[in-house]
C-alpha positions in Angstrom: 106.9 127.8 116.3 109.7 126.1 118.4 113.3 125.7 117.3 113.2 122.0 118.0 116.0 120.3 116.1 115.5 116.6 117.2 115.8 114.2 114.3 112.7 112.0 113.7 112.4 108.7 111.9 109.4 107.2 110.2 109.3 103.4 110.3 106.8 100.9 109.0 106.3 97.8 107.0 106.6 98.5 103.2 103.4 99.8 101.6 101.9 100.9 104.9 101.5 104.6 104.1 105.0 105.8 105.1 105.4 107.7 101.8 102.1 109.5 102.5 103.3 110.3 106.0 106.7 111.5 104.7 105.0 113.9 102.3 102.6 115.2 105.0 105.6 116.0 107.2 107.7 117.3 104.4 104.8 119.8 103.6 105.5 121.5 106.9 107.5 124.7 106.5 110.1 123.6 109.0 110.4 119.9 108.3 112.4 118.2 105.6 112.0 114.4 104.9 113.9 113.2 101.8 113.1 110.0 99.9 114.3 106.8 101.6 118.0 106.4 102.0 118.3 102.8 103.3 121.8 103.7 104.7 121.3 101.7 108.0 120.7 98.6 105.8 123.1 99.2 103.0 126.2 100.7 104.7 126.0 100.6 108.5 126.5 96.9 109.0 129.9 97.2 107.2 131.4 100.0 109.2 134.2 97.7 110.3 135.5 97.8 106.8 136.4 101.5 106.9 138.9 101.3 109.8 139.5 104.2 112.1 137.1 107.0 111.0 139.3 109.6 112.7 141.7 109.0 109.8 140.5 111.4 107.0 140.9 108.9 104.1 138.7 106.4 105.9 136.0 108.9 106.6 136.1 110.1 103.0 135.7 106.5 101.8 132.6 106.2 104.0 131.2 109.4 102.6 131.8 108.3 99.1 130.0 105.0 99.6 127.0 106.7 101.3 126.6 109.1 98.5 126.9 106.3 95.9 123.9 104.4 97.3 121.3 104.2 94.5 118.7 105.4 97.0 120.5 108.6 97.9 121.2 109.1 94.2 117.5 109.8 93.7 117.7 112.8 96.0 117.6 116.3 94.4 120.8 117.3 96.1 124.2 116.1 94.9 126.9 116.9 97.5 130.5 116.0 97.0 132.1 113.5 99.5 134.6 116.1 100.7 131.7 118.6 101.3 129.9 116.0 103.4 133.1 115.3 105.4 133.6 119.0 106.1 130.0 119.5 107.1 129.9 116.5 109.5 129.7 117.5 113.2 131.8 114.5 114.1 134.1 112.0 112.2 131.5 109.2 112.5 128.8 107.5 110.5 126.2 109.5 112.5 128.1 112.7 111.7 128.0 112.0 108.0 124.4 110.9 108.2 123.4 114.1 109.9 125.3 116.3 107.5 123.6 114.6 104.5 120.2 115.2 106.0 121.0 118.7 107.1 122.1 119.4 103.5 118.8 118.2 102.2 116.9 120.3 104.7 119.0 123.4 103.9 118.3 123.0 100.2 114.6 123.0 101.0 114.9 126.0 103.2 113.9 123.9 106.3 115.3 123.9 109.8 114.7 120.3 110.9 115.4 117.0 109.3 113.6 113.7 109.4 114.1 110.3 107.7 111.8 107.7 106.3 113.1 104.2 105.5 110.7 101.3 106.3 113.4 98.8 107.1 114.6 101.0 109.9 111.9 99.4 111.9 114.6 96.8 112.6 117.2 99.4 113.5 115.5 101.6 116.1 117.8 100.6 118.9 120.9 101.4 116.8 119.4 104.7 115.6 118.7 105.7 119.1 122.3 105.0 120.0 123.5 107.1 117.1 121.0 109.9 117.8 120.0 109.8 121.5 117.4 112.5 121.1 115.7 110.9 118.1 111.9 110.5 117.8 110.2 107.6 116.0 106.9 107.6 114.2 105.5 104.1 113.5 102.7 104.0 110.9 100.8 100.8 110.9 98.5 99.5 108.2 96.2 96.5 108.2 98.5 93.6 107.3 96.0 92.1 104.9 95.9 95.3 102.8 99.7 95.7 103.0 100.1 92.2 101.7 97.9 92.9 98.7 99.7 96.2 98.0 103.2 94.8 98.1 102.2 91.9 95.9 100.6 94.4 93.5 103.7 96.6 93.4 107.2 96.5 91.8 108.7 95.4 95.1 109.3 91.9 96.6 108.0 89.6 98.1 105.6 88.7 95.4 103.1 86.5 97.1 100.3 87.9 99.3 101.1 85.2 101.9 104.8 86.2 102.1 103.8 89.9 102.2 101.6 89.3 105.3 104.4 87.3 107.0 106.8 90.2 106.2 104.3 92.7 107.7 104.2 90.8 110.9 108.0 90.8 111.3 108.2 94.6 110.7 105.4 95.7 113.1 106.5 93.3 115.8 110.1 94.6 115.6 109.0 98.2 115.8 106.7 97.5 118.8 109.4 95.5 120.6 112.0 98.3 120.3 109.3 100.9 121.2 109.1 99.3 124.6 112.7 100.6 125.4 111.9 104.1 124.3 110.7 107.0 126.5 107.2 108.2 125.9 108.3 111.4 124.1 110.3 109.3 121.6 107.6 107.0 120.1 104.4 107.8 118.3 102.2 105.1 116.7 99.5 105.9 114.1 97.3 103.7 112.0 97.1 104.4 108.3 93.4 103.9 108.4 92.9 106.4 111.2 95.1 109.0 109.5 93.1 108.6 106.2 89.7 108.8 107.9 90.5 111.9 110.1 93.6 113.6 108.7 93.5 116.9 110.6 93.1 115.6 114.2 95.8 113.0 113.7 98.2 115.4 112.0 97.7 117.8 114.9 98.5 115.0 117.4 101.6 114.2 115.4 102.7 117.9 115.4 102.2 118.0 119.2 104.4 114.9 119.5 107.1 116.6 117.4 106.7 119.9 119.2 105.8 121.7 116.0 102.9 124.0 115.1 100.3 122.5 112.8 100.3 123.9 109.3 97.2 123.5 107.0 99.6 122.6 104.1 100.1 119.3 105.7 96.5 118.3 104.7 97.3 118.5 101.0 100.6 116.7 100.6 99.8 115.7 97.0 100.1 119.3 96.0 103.8 119.7 97.1 106.7 119.7 94.6 108.1 116.7 96.3 104.9 114.7 95.8 104.6 115.7 92.2 108.2 114.5 91.5 107.8 111.3 93.5 104.5 110.3 92.0 106.0 110.0 88.5 107.4 106.7 89.6 104.9 103.8 89.1 105.6 102.5 92.6 104.5 105.9 94.2 101.8 107.0 91.7 99.2 107.1 94.5 101.0 110.0 96.1 99.5 112.3 93.5 96.0 111.8 95.0 94.5 113.5 98.1 94.4 111.8 101.4 91.4 109.4 101.4 90.2 106.0 102.7 90.2 104.6 99.1 92.9 102.1 99.9 91.6 101.0 103.3 90.1 97.5 103.8 90.9 96.4 100.3 91.2 92.8 101.4 87.4 92.7 101.9 86.8 93.1 98.2 90.0 92.0 96.6 90.6 88.6 98.3 88.4 85.5 98.4 87.1 84.7 101.9 89.2 81.6 102.0 92.4 83.6 101.5 91.4 86.1 104.2 90.9 83.2 106.5 94.4 82.0 105.8 95.9 85.4 106.5 93.8 85.8 109.7 95.3 82.5 110.9 98.8 83.6 110.0 98.8 87.2 111.4 95.5 87.4 113.3 97.0 87.7 116.8 99.2 90.5 115.6 96.4 92.2 113.8 94.4 92.2 117.0 97.3 93.7 119.0 97.1 96.7 116.6 93.3 97.0 116.9 92.2 95.3 113.7 89.2 93.0 113.6 89.8 89.4 112.6 87.4 86.8 111.3 86.4 83.9 113.5 86.8 81.7 110.5 90.6 81.8 110.5 92.0 78.7 108.7 95.8 78.1 108.5 97.3 77.2 105.1 98.4 73.6 104.9 102.1 73.4 106.0 103.3 72.3 102.6 101.5 75.2 100.8 102.8 77.7 103.4 106.4 76.4 102.7 105.9 76.7 98.9 104.7 80.3 99.2 107.4 81.4 101.6 110.2 79.6 99.8 109.2 81.1 96.4 109.9 84.5 97.8 113.3 83.8 99.4 116.5 82.4 98.0 116.7 82.8 94.2 119.2 83.5 91.5 119.1 87.2 90.6 118.8 86.3 86.9 115.4 84.8 87.7 114.0 88.1 88.9 113.7 89.8 85.5 112.1 86.5 84.2 109.5 86.6 86.9 108.5 90.1 86.1 108.5 89.3 82.3 106.3 86.3 83.1 103.9 88.5 85.1 103.6 90.9 82.2 102.8 88.0 79.8 100.1 86.7 82.2 98.6 90.2 82.5 98.6 90.5 78.6 96.7 87.2 78.3 94.2 88.4 80.9 93.7 91.6 79.0 93.1 89.5 75.8 90.4 87.5 77.6 92.4 84.2 77.8 91.7 84.0 81.6 90.0 86.0 84.3 90.1 86.1 88.1 87.3 83.6 88.2 89.8 81.0 87.0 91.9 81.4 90.2 91.0 79.6 93.4 93.4 81.7 95.4 95.3 84.9 95.2 97.8 84.0 97.9 100.4 83.4 95.1 100.1 87.0 94.0 97.7 89.6 92.8 98.7 89.3 89.1 
């Protein structure tokens, strides 16, 4: 084994297999990848509000806010803000960020830390500036499957159409930033390829990271981290072995007319990532596209619980036989 300490960052569109990849890497005896922190999105844009971080009270305030993030609150470690400040190699956001991830790795008995937050696909350039030796792993999933999965989850956007549009923004942003990275700093892997041939792809990934392959990486569902994470409904699938079970779902779960709409919307991007696209692509009418996208954008927060409540009522009526999928002409509005 090497003593490589370069930080690495997993980026992707949501519901693209990044959690599976996190658990695969976290199963390695040297690598520690905590649950998503989202700190580039939640805290980093507001660094101006902390003043001069060379002043101890200001750095402490930043550490307090980072540790109060609800995402970080889900981590098994609970460092105190002053501990984080003392451990930081520099009085900066990057210093605190590194100290937090090193603390997680140390608690796991690991020597090297990684990070997985899908939205960091939009922050690759900034991360590279903060951590000049960082490596990035971009996991890509078929955007039509990703759109189904995000619509079927507890996340937002709700509609399949908006989910596909979101996928396109994420993967395009990651590829665009990748063009400014050296070859040893960017690795791209398709979810479908990883699921179909786990060992050869994991070995390639280990080579990229400069780490020795470990067989435990082939059974990430057996790790303590996976068992804990799979108790959340959003991540229940992580309790299952690696398989192709969730690949090409769009072929059986969407009507052909919906697939044609998605192919028209994201087809060019799908092809850039090696996915086959139907020749029958048919764009959604402009007014319908606007309705679908707008439904998933600006809304009053008090409407969100109602939307979920309304969904559960629909599902209950379906279970009672009041309606079935055959009554729906399209699933673009959502899977439920």
